[in-house]
N, C-alpha and C positions, 0 to 999 in steps of 0.2 A: 625490415628492421627487427631488432631483438627487443621484445616487449615482455616485461614482467608484470604480473597482476597479483596484488595482495588481496586475498579473500575470494572464496568460491561461492559467494552468495549470488543472487539473481543478476546483479549488475556486473560482477566479475565474469560470470559464465557467459552472459549475453555478449559482453565485449570480446571475450576470448573466442567465442564461436565465430564471430564475424571477422575479427582480425587474423585468426589462424588460417584463413584462406590465403592470405598473401604474406604473412609475417611469421616469424618464429615466436611462439607464445608459451610462456611458462606461468602456471598459476599455483600460488602457495596458499594453503588453507590450514589454519591452526587447529581446527576441530577435526575429529576423525571421520567426518562425513561432509558432503558438499550440499549446497542449497541454502545454508544460513537459516534465515527466518522464513524461507519459502520452500519448504519441503515437507514430506509426510512423516508421521510417526504411526506405526501399527500398534494399536492398543485395544484389547478386548473385542477384536473382530472389526474395529473401525479404523479408518485412515484419518487420523487427526493431523495437525500441523505443528511445526516448530514455532510458528508465529502468525503468518498471514492467514486469512480466510481462503478457502478454495474459491477464489473469485478474482476476476480481472475487471476493473472498474468500467472500461469502455469496450469490453467484450472482444469480439472478433474483428473489430474495425479500428481500434485505438492504436496508440503508439506502441504498446507492448506487442500486440498481435502483428503489427506491421514489421517491427524489428525482429520478431521471431521468424517471420517469413523471409526476411532479408538474410537471416543466419542460415536458412535452409531447414528450419524446423517445420514438421507437418503436424504438430499437436493440434487437436481439434478443440475449438472453443465454442460452446453453445450459448447463444445470446438469450437474454431474458425477454419474455413477452407476457405481460407488459414489463417495463423497466422495474417497477416497484409499486408497493402499496404503502399507504400511511395508516397506521392503526390509531383511530380516533374514537374515543368513547366506546371502546370494545369492538369496533367494526373496522374492516379494511376498506380503504378508499383509494382509487387512483388519483394521481396528482391533479388531473383535469377537473375532478369533482370537488376538490377542497374549497374552491371559491364559493360554492353553493352552501357551505356549512357555516359561513360567518354572517354577522348582522349586516344590515344595509350600511350602517355607519362604517364598519370595518371594510366593507367592499369598496367604499369610496376611498378610504385610506390606502387600500391595496392598489387601487388604480393609480393613485398619485405616486406611490413607490415605484410601480412598474414604469410609469412615464418618466420619472427622474432617472431610472436606470437606462431606459432606451435613449434618452437625450444626453446621457453621460454627465448628468448633473449630480454626481456622487463623489464624496470625499473617499478616495480609495484607501485611505488609512483608517477610516471609520470601522469600528468593530461590527461584524455581521449582526450581533445581538442588538446593538444600538439601532441599527437600521430597521430591525423588525419589531422592536419592543412595544410599539404602540398598538400592535395587533397580537393579542395573546396567543391565538392559534398559530399564527405565522411564526412566532418565536419558538413555540413547541416544535413545529415542523423543522425550523432552521436548526435547532439544537440537536434533534435526532439525526438530521442529515450531516451536519458538521462533525458530530460525534462518531457516526458510523464511517464516514469517508476519511476524516482527518484526525480522529481521536482528539478533538478540540471542542470545548464549549463554544457556543456561538459568539460569546463576548471575547474570546481569545482568538477569533478568526478574523483577519482583516478582509475588508470588502474587495481588495485587489485580488485575493485568491478566489473569492466567490465569483467575481466577474469573469475571470479566466476559465474557471471550472464550467461556468454556464456556456461559454463559447465552445469549449471542447465537447460538452455534452451535445450541443446542437450540431456539432460537426461529426461526432463519432457515435452518439447514442449511449445507451446505458450498459449495465454490466453483463458479463457472461461467466460461465464456469468451464474450466478446462477439464477435458476427459483425463482421468488419472489424477486429478487434483493438482496441487502445486508440484508434486514429484513428477507428474507427466511432463511438465514444462522443463524441469531441471534435467531429467533423464535424456530428453531430446537434445539439450544443449551439450551435455557431457558426450553423448554419442558423436555429435558433430565435431567437437574439439578433438576427440580421439581419432576420428576419421581424417581430420586435417593435419594430424601429426603434432598437435599441441600436447603439452604435458601438464598434468594436474597432480600436485603432491598434497596429500592430506596429513594431518598431525604434524604440520611443519610451520612453526611460528616464526615470522620475521621479527628480528629484534631491532634492526637499525636501517634507516633509509638515508643514504648519503647522496645529496644532490650536488652535482658538479655542473659546469657550464654545458658540456656536451654529452655527459653520461650520468647515469644514476646507478648506485650500488645498493643492492638488497643484501645486507650482511656483506659477504665477499663476492657476490655474483654481479657482474656488470651488465647493464641494459642500456639501450638507446632511450627507451621511454618506460616509465613505471605508471601503472594505473592502480590506484588504491580503492578497494571496495570495503575497507574498514571505515570506521567513523572518521570524520574530519579531525576531531580532537585527538584521537589516537594516532592518526597519520602524522599530525604536527608533532606530537610527543615523540614519535619514533624518528623524526627527520631532523636534519641539521638546519632547517629554515623555519621561520615563523610566518604564517600567512593568514591566521584567523584574526580579523580586526574586531568583529563583534561575535560574542559567544552564541552558538546555536542553542535553541531551547528544545530539548527532547520532548516527545509526546508519550504519555502513558496510557495503558489500556488494560482491560481484563477480557479474556475470551473464555466463554463457558460452552462446553460441548455437551449436548444432550442427546440421549437415545430415546426414541419413542416409536410405538407402532402407529400413533396418530400423526397426521400430517398437518403442518401449520401453513404451508405455502406451496403453490404449484410451480413447476418448472425451475428456471434459474433466477426467478425474481427475488427481490429483497423486500422484507417488511420493515419499514421505519416505525419504531415503536414510540410514538409521541406520548402515549399514556404513562410510560414508565419513568421511574425516578432516576435510574442509572442505565439500564439497557437501552442502547440507541437503535439497534436493528438486529435482524437475523436473516439467515438464508438456510436452505436445505439442499446441499450439494448432491446428496444421494438421489435426488430426482433426476439428475443428469447422468450420473455414473453410479450404478448400484454397487459397484465394488468398493465404494467408499464407506459403506455401512454393512453391518451384520445382516444376515438374511432375515427378512420380515420386519426389519427396523428402518427407521429414518435417522440420518445424522443431521441434527440441527445445530448450527453454530451461531452463538449470540455474542455480540460485542458491546462493551461498555467503556466509555471514557473514564479514566480514573481522575476524579476531581480533587479529592483530598489525599493526603499522604498516608493515612491509616488504611492500608490495603485490606485488612480483615473486615473493617467496617464497610468499605466499598463493595467487597464481595458479598457481604450479608445483604446489602441493599439490592444488589443485582439478583441474588437468589430469590428475594421477595418478589421482584419484578417477574421472574420466571414462573413462580407459583401463580401469579395473577394471569400471566399470558396463557398458561395451559388450562386454567379454569376447570380443574377437576379431572383432566385427562391424565392417563398414566404416563409417566416419563421417568428417566433416570439420568442424573448428572454424572457423566462419565469422566470428566476432567475439568479443572479450573486452572487457567494459565494467566499469570499476571506479567505485564511487560513494562519494565522501567529500568532505571540505572543503566547497566552495561548492555542490556538486552531490551531496548525500548520498542515501541511501535515504530517511531521514526527517530533517527538520530538528530534531525532538525525538524521541528514542527513547521507546518506551512506558514510562510511569512518570515522564517528565520534561516532558510536554506542559504548555503554558501555557493560561490561560483565554482563550477567543476574544473575550471582551468586555473591551476596554481602557477605553473610555468609550462613552457613548451614540452618539457620532459617529465613533468609530474602532474598527473591528471587524477580527478576524483570521479567515482560513480557511486550511486546508491541513494539511500533515502535521507542523506544529509545535504544533498545538492540537487534536489528535485526540479527546481524551476517553478515559476509561478503557475498555479493551476494544476500541478501534478498531483493526482490522487494516488497515494501509496505506490504500487508497482508501475503505474503509468508514469509517475514521476521518476522512478528508477530508469525506465526506458528513455525518458526525455534526457536524463543525464548521460546515458550511453550514446544517444544520438549526438549530443553536444560534443562529447569526447571524440567520437568517430569523425565528425565534421572537422574538428581541430586537427586531427592527425592527417586528414586529407589535404588540408591547407599546407601543412608542413612538407608534404611530398612535392608541392608545386614550386 
């Protein structure tokens, strides 16, 4: 089949790398570079990113890693040991130790919550924050996790997402860092597409998607199937059909990159910063790949969910958090990046994702169609898997 792909972000390239083995694939990217919000930017001797952290939520065992291997990518992903720490009252604790930090009364409440989860006696539409709010420390932990993983306050996160995330965590484990950072993943996919005879055009914006019964036209070029890796809203705006019944809600965030000779965390682990007002967590990807940082320095990437619309005030709160986290250690803020409007953390926040199957010949991939329980790029991989499975069904 002749397949056209709009957008050379992670979802578009991952789809293209796999489909180009058996099909004619052409990818159109409006920007002058590939990778979208999942590639590197060289700056002051550091490898920063266009969007995502240098991190894969389920490491070398999750959906993204599996789909990369299916494509033929040999990118190395180093898993975290332990999965993460929670910073509570100025000290780092593993998750298994948190139970010992609460009062006897809160321990009893926590056991009741755990039992209700295990027995399935939970309203899946209940906000995560409401589920946790009777235990103050649990709410702090929940907020730092949902903020780091989903760029959502716990009260904006439905329990349906948390339940599925928990299942996937127990199935695949915690995060990992790809060698080469985000660009290591992207470069491997581009190499595969080129090797398979696929075509990638950068600085090429598609203006119109014309969906017919048996064909789809991208401007004047005819395809059997079109896969869109741009946002669902923009895809609908460009096309001659309407398919969005309920508007997706984007998620906003702020990423702050810090250089320091001091280290805040070992290996590929995450620190969830429950003590902070805005910063949700941090990682130190240069522990895994020294080429991501300038010599003698560590690259520390911190993420904050943007709660209010005043971005300057939100950044100020995050910077105050960083000052507290470093506690007198020398550090330098090398960049501050905010993600919202046309360049959000996710085009659809978890709980508002759309179906990736619009029609048999118009399919969607990316962070607007992640599926339940999909954390960031793992959700992108889930959308790619759904699209590939649908195309396989069409062949039968």
